[in-house]
N, CA, C and O atoms as a GROMACS GRO file, in nm:
protein
  488
    1MET      N    1  -0.108  -2.526  -6.786
    1MET     CA    2  -0.004  -2.426  -6.826
    1MET      C    3   0.037  -2.480  -6.956
    1MET      O    4   0.043  -2.596  -6.996
    2ARG      N    5   0.071  -2.344  -7.024
    2ARG     CA    6   0.102  -2.366  -7.171
    2ARG      C    7   0.265  -2.385  -7.145
    2ARG      O    8   0.331  -2.342  -7.050
    3GLU      N    9   0.307  -2.458  -7.251
    3GLU     CA   10   0.461  -2.458  -7.248
    3GLU      C   11   0.512  -2.371  -7.353
    3GLU      O   12   0.461  -2.384  -7.464
    4THR      N   13   0.595  -2.294  -7.339
    4THR     CA   14   0.649  -2.182  -7.450
    4THR      C   15   0.791  -2.223  -7.446
    4THR      O   16   0.831  -2.280  -7.344
    5SER      N   17   0.870  -2.200  -7.540
    5SER     CA   18   0.995  -2.217  -7.545
    5SER      C   19   1.096  -2.134  -7.462
    5SER      O   20   1.211  -2.169  -7.437
    6ASN      N   21   1.034  -2.012  -7.420
    6ASN     CA   22   1.157  -1.939  -7.336
    6ASN      C   23   1.112  -1.960  -7.163
    6ASN      O   24   1.187  -1.934  -7.070
    7GLY      N   25   0.987  -2.008  -7.151
    7GLY     CA   26   0.927  -2.019  -7.008
    7GLY      C   27   0.883  -1.908  -6.940
    7GLY      O   28   0.852  -1.920  -6.821
    8LYS      N   29   0.872  -1.778  -7.009
    8LYS     CA   30   0.838  -1.640  -6.955
    8LYS      C   31   0.692  -1.667  -6.892
    8LYS      O   32   0.665  -1.643  -6.774
    9GLU      N   33   0.603  -1.718  -6.983
    9GLU     CA   34   0.459  -1.740  -6.926
    9GLU      C   35   0.457  -1.847  -6.786
    9GLU      O   36   0.362  -1.838  -6.708
   10ASN      N   37   0.538  -1.919  -6.767
   10ASN     CA   38   0.568  -2.003  -6.658
   10ASN      C   39   0.586  -1.922  -6.543
   10ASN      O   40   0.524  -1.929  -6.437
   11TRP      N   41   0.692  -1.831  -6.579
   11TRP     CA   42   0.757  -1.751  -6.458
   11TRP      C   43   0.640  -1.654  -6.418
   11TRP      O   44   0.599  -1.636  -6.304
   12ALA      N   45   0.596  -1.596  -6.526
   12ALA     CA   46   0.467  -1.494  -6.508
   12ALA      C   47   0.378  -1.554  -6.405
   12ALA      O   48   0.372  -1.502  -6.294
   13GLU      N   49   0.304  -1.669  -6.437
   13GLU     CA   50   0.206  -1.713  -6.360
   13GLU      C   51   0.253  -1.757  -6.221
   13GLU      O   52   0.178  -1.751  -6.124
   14ALA      N   53   0.386  -1.803  -6.215
   14ALA     CA   54   0.432  -1.830  -6.083
   14ALA      C   55   0.439  -1.700  -5.991
   14ALA      O   56   0.397  -1.704  -5.875
   15ILE      N   57   0.491  -1.590  -6.045
   15ILE     CA   58   0.503  -1.460  -5.996
   15ILE      C   59   0.361  -1.424  -5.965
   15ILE      O   60   0.346  -1.380  -5.851
   16ASP      N   61   0.259  -1.430  -6.035
   16ASP     CA   62   0.110  -1.383  -6.002
   16ASP      C   63   0.081  -1.469  -5.880
   16ASP      O   64   0.030  -1.410  -5.784
   17LYS      N   65   0.109  -1.612  -5.867
   17LYS     CA   66   0.058  -1.703  -5.779
   17LYS      C   67   0.112  -1.642  -5.649
   17LYS      O   68   0.042  -1.607  -5.554
   18ALA      N   69   0.253  -1.636  -5.658
   18ALA     CA   70   0.340  -1.567  -5.542
   18ALA      C   71   0.265  -1.444  -5.472
   18ALA      O   72   0.241  -1.430  -5.352
   19ARG      N   73   0.234  -1.361  -5.579
   19ARG     CA   74   0.205  -1.214  -5.540
   19ARG      C   75   0.055  -1.241  -5.473
   19ARG      O   76   0.027  -1.174  -5.374
   20ASP      N   77  -0.037  -1.333  -5.521
   20ASP     CA   78  -0.157  -1.367  -5.470
   20ASP      C   79  -0.146  -1.431  -5.317
   20ASP      O   80  -0.224  -1.396  -5.228
   21HIS      N   81  -0.055  -1.516  -5.300
   21HIS     CA   82  -0.025  -1.561  -5.165
   21HIS      C   83   0.031  -1.468  -5.079
   21HIS      O   84  -0.010  -1.460  -4.963
   22PHE      N   85   0.130  -1.388  -5.126
   22PHE     CA   86   0.173  -1.295  -5.050
   22PHE      C   87   0.073  -1.184  -5.000
   22PHE      O   88   0.071  -1.151  -4.881
   23ASN      N   89  -0.001  -1.134  -5.083
   23ASN     CA   90  -0.123  -1.044  -5.058
   23ASN      C   91  -0.231  -1.126  -4.950
   23ASN      O   92  -0.273  -1.070  -4.848
   24GLN      N   93  -0.261  -1.244  -4.982
   24GLN     CA   94  -0.343  -1.330  -4.875
   24GLN      C   95  -0.288  -1.332  -4.744
   24GLN      O   96  -0.357  -1.324  -4.642
   25GLY      N   97  -0.155  -1.342  -4.745
   25GLY     CA   98  -0.082  -1.361  -4.616
   25GLY      C   99  -0.080  -1.234  -4.533
   25GLY      O  100  -0.094  -1.234  -4.410
   26TRP      N  101  -0.057  -1.111  -4.621
   26TRP     CA  102  -0.087  -0.981  -4.553
   26TRP      C  103  -0.204  -0.960  -4.496
   26TRP      O  104  -0.213  -0.909  -4.384
   27LYS      N  105  -0.307  -0.998  -4.568
   27LYS     CA  106  -0.451  -0.989  -4.523
   27LYS      C  107  -0.480  -1.082  -4.380
   27LYS      O  108  -0.544  -1.039  -4.283
   28GLU      N  109  -0.434  -1.186  -4.388
   28GLU     CA  110  -0.448  -1.276  -4.271
   28GLU      C  111  -0.368  -1.229  -4.168
   28GLU      O  112  -0.408  -1.254  -4.054
   29LEU      N  113  -0.254  -1.161  -4.178
   29LEU     CA  114  -0.170  -1.083  -4.088
   29LEU      C  115  -0.247  -0.989  -4.038
   29LEU      O  116  -0.273  -0.987  -3.918
   30ALA      N  117  -0.298  -0.887  -4.133
   30ALA     CA  118  -0.381  -0.790  -4.065
   30ALA      C  119  -0.487  -0.846  -3.984
   30ALA      O  120  -0.498  -0.807  -3.868
   31GLN      N  121  -0.575  -0.940  -4.037
   31GLN     CA  122  -0.688  -0.993  -3.948
   31GLN      C  123  -0.618  -1.020  -3.805
   31GLN      O  124  -0.657  -0.966  -3.701
   32ALA      N  125  -0.498  -1.118  -3.813
   32ALA     CA  126  -0.456  -1.155  -3.690
   32ALA      C  127  -0.401  -1.026  -3.595
   32ALA      O  128  -0.420  -1.021  -3.474
   33ALA      N  129  -0.343  -0.942  -3.660
   33ALA     CA  130  -0.326  -0.817  -3.560
   33ALA      C  131  -0.431  -0.739  -3.542
   33ALA      O  132  -0.413  -0.644  -3.465
   34GLU      N  133  -0.546  -0.752  -3.594
   34GLU     CA  134  -0.653  -0.669  -3.545
   34GLU      C  135  -0.712  -0.737  -3.429
   34GLU      O  136  -0.760  -0.673  -3.336
   35LEU      N  137  -0.709  -0.876  -3.434
   35LEU     CA  138  -0.761  -0.982  -3.327
   35LEU      C  139  -0.681  -0.937  -3.225
   35LEU      O  140  -0.737  -0.880  -3.132
   36ALA      N  141  -0.542  -0.952  -3.223
   36ALA     CA  142  -0.467  -0.934  -3.117
   36ALA      C  143  -0.501  -0.796  -3.043
   36ALA      O  144  -0.517  -0.786  -2.922
   37LYS      N  145  -0.509  -0.695  -3.132
   37LYS     CA  146  -0.536  -0.552  -3.056
   37LYS      C  147  -0.668  -0.549  -3.005
   37LYS      O  148  -0.693  -0.472  -2.913
   38GLU      N  149  -0.764  -0.630  -3.055
   38GLU     CA  150  -0.903  -0.616  -2.955
   38GLU      C  151  -0.865  -0.699  -2.839
   38GLU      O  152  -0.871  -0.638  -2.732
   39LYS      N  153  -0.827  -0.820  -2.832
   39LYS     CA  154  -0.786  -0.895  -2.732
   39LYS      C  155  -0.692  -0.855  -2.622
   39LYS      O  156  -0.696  -0.906  -2.510
   40GLY      N  157  -0.588  -0.740  -2.667
   40GLY     CA  158  -0.504  -0.663  -2.601
   40GLY      C  159  -0.576  -0.567  -2.524
   40GLY      O  160  -0.542  -0.542  -2.408
   41GLU      N  161  -0.683  -0.504  -2.587
   41GLU     CA  162  -0.753  -0.401  -2.545
   41GLU      C  163  -0.854  -0.459  -2.424
   41GLU      O  164  -0.880  -0.399  -2.320
   42GLU      N  165  -0.898  -0.574  -2.459
   42GLU     CA  166  -1.022  -0.649  -2.384
   42GLU      C  167  -0.927  -0.666  -2.228
   42GLU      O  168  -0.972  -0.634  -2.118
   43THR      N  169  -0.802  -0.717  -2.250
   43THR     CA  170  -0.714  -0.763  -2.140
   43THR      C  171  -0.671  -0.642  -2.075
   43THR      O  172  -0.650  -0.652  -1.954
   44TRP      N  173  -0.654  -0.526  -2.133
   44TRP     CA  174  -0.593  -0.406  -2.060
   44TRP      C  175  -0.722  -0.361  -1.981
   44TRP      O  176  -0.707  -0.333  -1.862
   45LYS      N  177  -0.854  -0.351  -2.039
   45LYS     CA  178  -0.941  -0.304  -1.948
   45LYS      C  179  -1.005  -0.396  -1.856
   45LYS      O  180  -1.098  -0.356  -1.786
   46SER      N  181  -0.959  -0.527  -1.849
   46SER     CA  182  -0.988  -0.631  -1.760
   46SER      C  183  -0.895  -0.602  -1.657
   46SER      O  184  -0.935  -0.589  -1.541
   47ALA      N  185  -0.747  -0.588  -1.694
   47ALA     CA  186  -0.661  -0.549  -1.587
   47ALA      C  187  -0.692  -0.418  -1.507
   47ALA      O  188  -0.688  -0.418  -1.384
   48GLN      N  189  -0.721  -0.319  -1.572
   48GLN     CA  190  -0.773  -0.195  -1.500
   48GLN      C  191  -0.852  -0.207  -1.410
   48GLN      O  192  -0.839  -0.151  -1.301
   49ILE      N  193  -0.975  -0.304  -1.451
   49ILE     CA  194  -1.105  -0.320  -1.354
   49ILE      C  195  -1.050  -0.417  -1.231
   49ILE      O  196  -1.097  -0.404  -1.118
   50LYS      N  197  -0.954  -0.512  -1.259
   50LYS     CA  198  -0.904  -0.579  -1.148
   50LYS      C  199  -0.815  -0.502  -1.060
   50LYS      O  200  -0.820  -0.516  -0.938
   51GLY      N  201  -0.723  -0.410  -1.127
   51GLY     CA  202  -0.653  -0.330  -1.027
   51GLY      C  203  -0.741  -0.236  -0.942
   51GLY      O  204  -0.715  -0.223  -0.823
   52ARG      N  205  -0.834  -0.176  -0.993
   52ARG     CA  206  -0.921  -0.107  -0.927
   52ARG      C  207  -0.990  -0.174  -0.812
   52ARG      O  208  -1.008  -0.115  -0.706
   53GLU      N  209  -1.029  -0.295  -0.832
   53GLU     CA  210  -1.106  -0.370  -0.737
   53GLU      C  211  -1.018  -0.421  -0.639
   53GLU      O  212  -1.061  -0.445  -0.526
   54ALA      N  213  -0.875  -0.445  -0.675
   54ALA     CA  214  -0.788  -0.480  -0.572
   54ALA      C  215  -0.739  -0.340  -0.495
   54ALA      O  216  -0.698  -0.350  -0.380
   55TRP      N  217  -0.743  -0.232  -0.548
   55TRP     CA  218  -0.711  -0.114  -0.465
   55TRP      C  219  -0.795  -0.096  -0.358
   55TRP      O  220  -0.758  -0.094  -0.240
   56GLN      N  221  -0.959  -0.077  -0.415
   56GLN     CA  222  -1.051  -0.068  -0.308
   56GLN      C  223  -1.039  -0.176  -0.188
   56GLN      O  224  -1.048  -0.145  -0.070
   57HIS      N  225  -1.018  -0.294  -0.231
   57HIS     CA  226  -0.996  -0.397  -0.128
   57HIS      C  227  -0.912  -0.373  -0.023
   57HIS      O  228  -0.938  -0.380   0.097
   58ALA      N  229  -0.796  -0.339  -0.082
   58ALA     CA  230  -0.682  -0.296  -0.005
   58ALA      C  231  -0.699  -0.173   0.078
   58ALA      O  232  -0.664  -0.165   0.196
   59LYS      N  233  -0.753  -0.082   0.014
   59LYS     CA  234  -0.801   0.050   0.090
   59LYS      C  235  -0.884   0.025   0.190
   59LYS      O  236  -0.862   0.079   0.299
   60ALA      N  237  -0.996  -0.063   0.172
   60ALA     CA  238  -1.099  -0.094   0.267
   60ALA      C  239  -1.031  -0.181   0.397
   60ALA      O  240  -1.066  -0.161   0.514
   61ALA      N  241  -0.948  -0.262   0.363
   61ALA     CA  242  -0.882  -0.336   0.458
   61ALA      C  243  -0.804  -0.250   0.537
   61ALA      O  244  -0.820  -0.251   0.660
   62GLY      N  245  -0.711  -0.163   0.475
   62GLY     CA  246  -0.624  -0.075   0.553
   62GLY      C  247  -0.724   0.013   0.633
   62GLY      O  248  -0.698   0.034   0.751
   63MET      N  249  -0.819   0.057   0.586
   63MET     CA  250  -0.919   0.150   0.682
   63MET      C  251  -0.966   0.075   0.806
   63MET      O  252  -0.964   0.124   0.918
   64GLU      N  253  -1.008  -0.048   0.778
   64GLU     CA  254  -1.049  -0.128   0.874
   64GLU      C  255  -0.939  -0.147   0.997
   64GLU      O  256  -0.960  -0.133   1.118
   65LYS      N  257  -0.810  -0.183   0.926
   65LYS     CA  258  -0.701  -0.190   1.040
   65LYS      C  259  -0.688  -0.084   1.117
   65LYS      O  260  -0.672  -0.091   1.239
   66TRP      N  261  -0.696   0.051   1.034
   66TRP     CA  262  -0.649   0.172   1.104
   66TRP      C  263  -0.755   0.204   1.204
   66TRP      O  264  -0.719   0.258   1.309
   67GLU      N  265  -0.895   0.175   1.184
   67GLU     CA  266  -1.003   0.193   1.278
   67GLU      C  267  -0.984   0.104   1.380
   67GLU      O  268  -1.016   0.154   1.488
   68ASP      N  269  -0.940  -0.024   1.388
   68ASP     CA  270  -0.920  -0.095   1.496
   68ASP      C  271  -0.801  -0.033   1.580
   68ASP      O  272  -0.802  -0.021   1.703
   69ALA      N  273  -0.708   0.001   1.502
   69ALA     CA  274  -0.590   0.045   1.584
   69ALA      C  275  -0.601   0.152   1.672
   69ALA      O  276  -0.550   0.160   1.784
   70LYS      N  277  -0.692   0.258   1.596
   70LYS     CA  278  -0.733   0.380   1.651
   70LYS      C  279  -0.825   0.352   1.785
   70LYS      O  280  -0.809   0.406   1.894
   71GLU      N  281  -0.926   0.254   1.751
   71GLU     CA  282  -1.001   0.204   1.860
   71GLU      C  283  -0.916   0.171   1.984
   71GLU      O  284  -0.940   0.222   2.094
   72GLN      N  285  -0.810   0.080   1.964
   72GLN     CA  286  -0.736   0.019   2.079
   72GLN      C  287  -0.656   0.136   2.125
   72GLN      O  288  -0.636   0.144   2.246
   73GLY      N  289  -0.611   0.222   2.051
   73GLY     CA  290  -0.529   0.348   2.133
   73GLY      C  291  -0.635   0.432   2.207
   73GLY      O  292  -0.606   0.491   2.311
   74VAL      N  293  -0.753   0.436   2.155
   74VAL     CA  294  -0.830   0.515   2.247
   74VAL      C  295  -0.863   0.458   2.364
   74VAL      O  296  -0.873   0.527   2.465
   75GLU      N  297  -0.887   0.309   2.368
   75GLU     CA  298  -0.896   0.244   2.485
   75GLU      C  299  -0.782   0.234   2.583
   75GLU      O  300  -0.798   0.214   2.703
   76ALA      N  301  -0.650   0.251   2.514
   76ALA     CA  302  -0.552   0.217   2.600
   76ALA      C  303  -0.526   0.372   2.675
   76ALA      O  304  -0.482   0.382   2.789
   77LEU      N  305  -0.556   0.471   2.599
   77LEU     CA  306  -0.540   0.605   2.661
   77LEU      C  307  -0.645   0.602   2.777
   77LEU      O  308  -0.605   0.617   2.892
   78GLY      N  309  -0.756   0.585   2.754
   78GLY     CA  310  -0.852   0.567   2.840
   78GLY      C  311  -0.819   0.512   2.966
   78GLY      O  312  -0.839   0.571   3.072
   79ASP      N  313  -0.762   0.384   2.955
   79ASP     CA  314  -0.685   0.298   3.075
   79ASP      C  315  -0.601   0.404   3.146
   79ASP      O  316  -0.622   0.450   3.259
   80VAL      N  317  -0.489   0.440   3.052
   80VAL     CA  318  -0.383   0.519   3.138
   80VAL      C  319  -0.442   0.644   3.210
   80VAL      O  320  -0.396   0.680   3.318
   81ARG      N  321  -0.553   0.715   3.146
   81ARG     CA  322  -0.607   0.811   3.228
   81ARG      C  323  -0.662   0.786   3.347
   81ARG      O  324  -0.650   0.860   3.444
   82GLU      N  325  -0.731   0.667   3.346
   82GLU     CA  326  -0.803   0.640   3.467
   82GLU      C  327  -0.699   0.588   3.583
   82GLU      O  328  -0.724   0.608   3.702
   83ARG      N  329  -0.584   0.521   3.542
   83ARG     CA  330  -0.491   0.462   3.624
   83ARG      C  331  -0.397   0.593   3.701
   83ARG      O  332  -0.366   0.596   3.821
   84GLY      N  333  -0.364   0.694   3.602
   84GLY     CA  334  -0.320   0.813   3.648
   84GLY      C  335  -0.405   0.902   3.733
   84GLY      O  336  -0.349   0.969   3.820
   85GLU      N  337  -0.532   0.908   3.718
   85GLU     CA  338  -0.635   0.970   3.811
   85GLU      C  339  -0.641   0.917   3.928
   85GLU      O  340  -0.660   0.986   4.028
   86GLU      N  341  -0.621   0.760   3.932
   86GLU     CA  342  -0.641   0.687   4.054
   86GLU      C  343  -0.510   0.712   4.139
   86GLU      O  344  -0.516   0.734   4.260
   87ALA      N  345  -0.403   0.707   4.075
   87ALA     CA  346  -0.259   0.737   4.150
   87ALA      C  347  -0.262   0.871   4.197
   87ALA      O  348  -0.217   0.893   4.310
   88PHE      N  349  -0.308   0.968   4.127
   88PHE     CA  350  -0.338   1.107   4.181
   88PHE      C  351  -0.407   1.112   4.304
   88PHE      O  352  -0.365   1.166   4.407
   89LYS      N  353  -0.532   1.047   4.287
   89LYS     CA  354  -0.607   1.053   4.410
   89LYS      C  355  -0.563   0.972   4.526
   89LYS      O  356  -0.598   1.010   4.637
   90ASP      N  357  -0.496   0.872   4.516
   90ASP     CA  358  -0.439   0.799   4.614
   90ASP      C  359  -0.317   0.891   4.687
   90ASP      O  360  -0.296   0.886   4.808
   91ALA      N  361  -0.243   0.971   4.598
   91ALA     CA  362  -0.128   1.056   4.668
   91ALA      C  363  -0.198   1.178   4.730
   91ALA      O  364  -0.145   1.231   4.827
   92GLU      N  365  -0.304   1.222   4.685
   92GLU     CA  366  -0.372   1.346   4.764
   92GLU      C  367  -0.428   1.274   4.885
   92GLU      O  368  -0.404   1.333   4.990
   93ARG      N  369  -0.500   1.157   4.899
   93ARG     CA  370  -0.542   1.101   5.028
   93ARG      C  371  -0.410   1.090   5.105
   93ARG      O  372  -0.406   1.140   5.217
   94MET      N  373  -0.309   1.032   5.059
   94MET     CA  374  -0.187   1.008   5.145
   94MET      C  375  -0.149   1.146   5.185
   94MET      O  376  -0.136   1.166   5.306
   95VAL      N  377  -0.132   1.231   5.113
   95VAL     CA  378  -0.098   1.375   5.169
   95VAL      C  379  -0.194   1.440   5.266
   95VAL      O  380  -0.150   1.519   5.349
   96ARG      N  381  -0.313   1.414   5.261
   96ARG     CA  382  -0.429   1.467   5.346
   96ARG      C  383  -0.413   1.401   5.481
   96ARG      O  384  -0.416   1.465   5.586
   97LYS      N  385  -0.392   1.253   5.474
   97LYS     CA  386  -0.397   1.194   5.584
   97LYS      C  387  -0.269   1.203   5.668
   97LYS      O  388  -0.275   1.219   5.790
   98TYR      N  389  -0.162   1.192   5.605
   98TYR     CA  390  -0.021   1.217   5.659
   98TYR      C  391   0.068   1.341   5.604
   98TYR      O  392   0.172   1.326   5.540
   99PRO      N  393   0.015   1.455   5.636
   99PRO     CA  394   0.070   1.602   5.594
   99PRO      C  395   0.193   1.600   5.650
   99PRO      O  396   0.266   1.626   5.554
  100THR      N  397   0.262   1.585   5.745
  100THR     CA  398   0.392   1.576   5.816
  100THR      C  399   0.481   1.496   5.724
  100THR      O  400   0.578   1.548   5.670
  101ARG      N  401   0.449   1.371   5.705
  101ARG     CA  402   0.506   1.282   5.610
  101ARG      C  403   0.548   1.346   5.482
  101ARG      O  404   0.666   1.353   5.447
  102ALA      N  405   0.435   1.399   5.408
  102ALA     CA  406   0.440   1.458   5.295
  102ALA      C  407   0.534   1.573   5.275
  102ALA      O  408   0.597   1.593   5.171
  103VAL      N  409   0.539   1.657   5.396
  103VAL     CA  410   0.643   1.763   5.377
  103VAL      C  411   0.780   1.720   5.385
  103VAL      O  412   0.874   1.756   5.314
  104GLY      N  413   0.777   1.620   5.503
  104GLY     CA  414   0.926   1.564   5.528
  104GLY      C  415   0.980   1.504   5.380
  104GLY      O  416   1.094   1.521   5.336
  105LEU      N  417   0.892   1.444   5.325
  105LEU     CA  418   0.935   1.354   5.200
  105LEU      C  419   0.975   1.458   5.075
  105LEU      O  420   1.063   1.439   4.991
  106SER      N  421   0.885   1.575   5.087
  106SER     CA  422   0.918   1.661   4.976
  106SER      C  423   1.056   1.753   4.995
  106SER      O  424   1.119   1.804   4.903
  107VAL      N  425   1.086   1.760   5.136
  107VAL     CA  426   1.216   1.826   5.185
  107VAL      C  427   1.314   1.730   5.143
  107VAL      O  428   1.407   1.771   5.073
  108LEU      N  429   1.309   1.599   5.175
  108LEU     CA  430   1.395   1.515   5.155
  108LEU      C  431   1.449   1.509   5.016
  108LEU      O  432   1.569   1.501   4.989
  109LEU      N  433   1.341   1.514   4.919
  109LEU     CA  434   1.353   1.494   4.766
  109LEU      C  435   1.412   1.633   4.712
  109LEU      O  436   1.476   1.630   4.606
  110GLY      N  437   1.396   1.738   4.769
  110GLY     CA  438   1.440   1.858   4.742
  110GLY      C  439   1.593   1.875   4.764
  110GLY      O  440   1.670   1.929   4.684
  111VAL      N  441   1.628   1.818   4.896
  111VAL     CA  442   1.783   1.801   4.937
  111VAL      C  443   1.846   1.722   4.833
  111VAL      O  444   1.942   1.770   4.772
  112LEU      N  445   1.804   1.609   4.807
  112LEU     CA  446   1.881   1.511   4.714
  112LEU      C  447   1.866   1.558   4.587
  112LEU      O  448   1.959   1.518   4.516
  113LEU      N  449   1.799   1.617   4.536
  113LEU     CA  450   1.790   1.669   4.377
  113LEU      C  451   1.886   1.788   4.373
  113LEU      O  452   1.959   1.816   4.278
  114GLY      N  453   1.874   1.860   4.498
  114GLY     CA  454   1.969   1.991   4.507
  114GLY      C  455   2.122   1.940   4.504
  114GLY      O  456   2.214   1.998   4.445
  115ALA      N  457   2.132   1.817   4.580
  115ALA     CA  458   2.279   1.780   4.578
  115ALA      C  459   2.316   1.722   4.456
  115ALA      O  460   2.428   1.751   4.414
  116ILE      N  461   2.247   1.647   4.392
  116ILE     CA  462   2.265   1.587   4.263
  116ILE      C  463   2.297   1.682   4.171
  116ILE      O  464   2.405   1.666   4.113
  117LEU      N  465   2.221   1.789   4.139
  117LEU     CA  466   2.224   1.872   4.036
  117LEU      C  467   2.337   1.971   4.083
  117LEU      O  468   2.424   2.006   4.004
  118GLY      N  469   2.335   2.007   4.194
  118GLY     CA  470   2.433   2.116   4.248
  118GLY      C  471   2.587   2.090   4.263
  118GLY      O  472   2.673   2.176   4.275
  119LYS      N  473   2.606   1.953   4.258
  119LYS     CA  474   2.746   1.913   4.305
  119LYS      C  475   2.837   1.957   4.195
  119LYS      O  476   2.950   1.987   4.233
  120ASP      N  477   2.812   1.967   4.051
  120ASP     CA  478   2.886   2.030   3.951
  120ASP      C  479   2.924   2.180   3.963
  120ASP      O  480   3.010   2.233   3.892
  121ARG      N  481   2.862   2.235   4.044
  121ARG     CA  482   2.893   2.382   4.073
  121ARG      C  483   3.034   2.407   4.107
  121ARG      O  484   3.101   2.504   4.070
  122ASP      N  485   3.073   2.304   4.185
  122ASP     CA  486   3.213   2.358   4.273
  122ASP      C  487   3.311   2.332   4.191
  122ASP      O  488   3.427   2.359   4.224
   0.00000   0.00000   0.00000
């Protein structure tokens, strides 16, 4: 650097160097921002893919549980239906075997229900 009496050239060179450093810093910042943007986009896409995979897995597991529960419900319904049919057949057999008892029991139940339901009429 040249020495001058008022130092203007030193200041001008210092300002030029500072401007160059500033411009270089902006370029590096722009590159870093672009890299961050790319990484962010990659991460976003990866997160979307993983989210879709997790949803599909959860949906499949839920459907599997639903099918298991449905199957158990159908089995339970079948068991209850069988027991109900057996109870009906047993009752039918008893009525056929003991018809007088069946009529007497029906009359007794009718009188009891009539007494319970009819006592509020008075």
